[in-house]
C-alpha positions, 0 to 999 in steps of 0.5 A: 639786428644791427649787424650781419650774422656773418660777422657776429662771431668773428674773433679779433686777432689776438696777435695784434691785441697782445701787441697793442697792449705791449705798445700801450704799456711802452708808451707809459714808460714801461720797459716791455719786451714783445715776442708778439708781432708777426713781422721782421724787425728789419727795415725794408731794404734800401734799394727797394725803397729807392725805387718806390721813392722814384715812383713817387717822383716820376708820378707813378701814383695813379690807378693801376689794373685792378689785379696788379700791373703787367710787369709785376705779374710777369715778375711773379710768374718768373719768380714761381718758375724759378723758385718753385718750378711752377708754370703760371701766366701772367694772367693766372696771377693776381696782386692784392693788398697783402697775402691775407687779402689774397686768402680772403679773395680765394675763400670768397670765390671758391666756398658756398654756404656749408662747405668745409675747409680743412684747417691743420691745427695749430692754424694761423688764427686768421684762417678760420675766421676767413672761412667763416666770412665765406659762410663755409665751415672750418674743420680742424685736422688735429696734429701732435707735437711729437710729429712736429705738428704735421698732419698724418694721411690717416687723420686727413683722410678721416677728415674729408667728406662730401662737403670738403671744398679745401685744404689750407696748407701752410708751410713754413707754418705759423705758428709752429714753424714746421715744414712739409717735405716732398714725400709728405706733400706727395701724400697730401696731393694724392688725397686732393686729387682723389677726392677733388678738393683744392689746396690753398698753399700758403707759403709766405714764409718760403724764403725763411727756412733753416738747417739747409732744408728745401722749400717745395711747392705742392703745386710742383708735384704733377699736373693733377695737383697744380690744377687743384692748387692756389698758391699764395705768397707775398713780399711782407715777411721775406723782404721786411715789407709788411706795411707795403701790403702786397700779396699775390696768388696764382692758380687755376684761370677760372678761379684767378679771373673770379678773384680778379673781377671780385677785386675790381669791385672791392679794393680794386688795385693794390697801392701803385707805389707798393707795386713798384717796391715789390717788383724791385724786391723780386727782380733785384739782388737777393742778398738781403733775403739771405742775410735776414734768413742767417739772423733769423736762424742764429736767434732761432737757435738762441731761443730754442736753446734757452727754452729747453733748459728751463723747467716746466716749459719746452719747444720743438725746434722750428724749421722755418718762419720766425716763431717758437711754439712753446708748450706750457702744459706743465704749468696747468694754466691756460694760454690767455692767463699765462699771456695776461699774467706774464704781460702784467707781472714781468712786462713780457708780451707772448701770444696765447695759443688758444686762438691757434687751436692749441691752448696749452702752448704760447707763441713767441716770435724771434723776429726781435734782437738778440738783446731783447730775446735774452732780456725777455727770456731772463724775465719768463724764466724767472716768472715760471720758476716762480709761478711753476 
């Protein structure tokens, strides 16, 4: 066998595949409207870029400590304390090459072969693949649209076994935009403490929350759950810095020390220049974040209003992130068929729901302009009316 067994069943990213196809069509001169990409369409704020350029001119282009610079880890610890009511020492923070890298590291250090990791479904499509790469088994905990895609106490308890090693909690969620409130998180925390499994809290969209709602970090709910939680975040979504590749995680010292050791033998440090940019993002004026959030909220209101006026398709109003998870079940076709035909016949790119664990749905990102949202929805409405 030429390939290792652990990689044979790893599926490619459907989001990147759709985006690549849409870009190829656009390069061929086709007017494609893409709802595929999971990244802000805004440029990185100018003051962040200025600090990165300065770092280059200052010669800050060498290796840093593999877990990140001391200055950045201190700023992350301060951010956790201020924004999330979480107390972490800088030594409990590891900076990695994006939040996805942070998550990969976590699974590698906490999972043994045969362990089970609970994943609420629908889920971000990379979670199960990363779990499998750690030779653990993803166990999906199904949710219901009428409950805003959030796990119930009954379903979570039923999914726990002696092999349960961790639960992945993504709030706000990709792809559904759901947010867990404090009461709901307390229920999850109680179950995690009772059964002594880790909670991997992916909070990458925490700054993109709408309708005046509050983000609550599950690790802030008490010492017992704090000691079982590994909190993951980064600068990609909140600061329009996807290409800079800076994510970070904080948690129990033994876990974070293991992650630091492993990273020192894999990627080593994240890019020095990107770390300077991330430091500026976290420490300087945060007005840019709120400006983006307000614009995303306007776009969300537009896309939800228009979709829910269409025949045959509908969506639950997302409370965070920048995605709408659209129900296409009335059209009696799978999500891949829907996405392929829509792209081929109407030049609109959406992401199939099947890789997210929900084949009766498609994901639309509203991280694009109002003009493109309207143009794309016009085409979708026309196509659905024709094929519904």
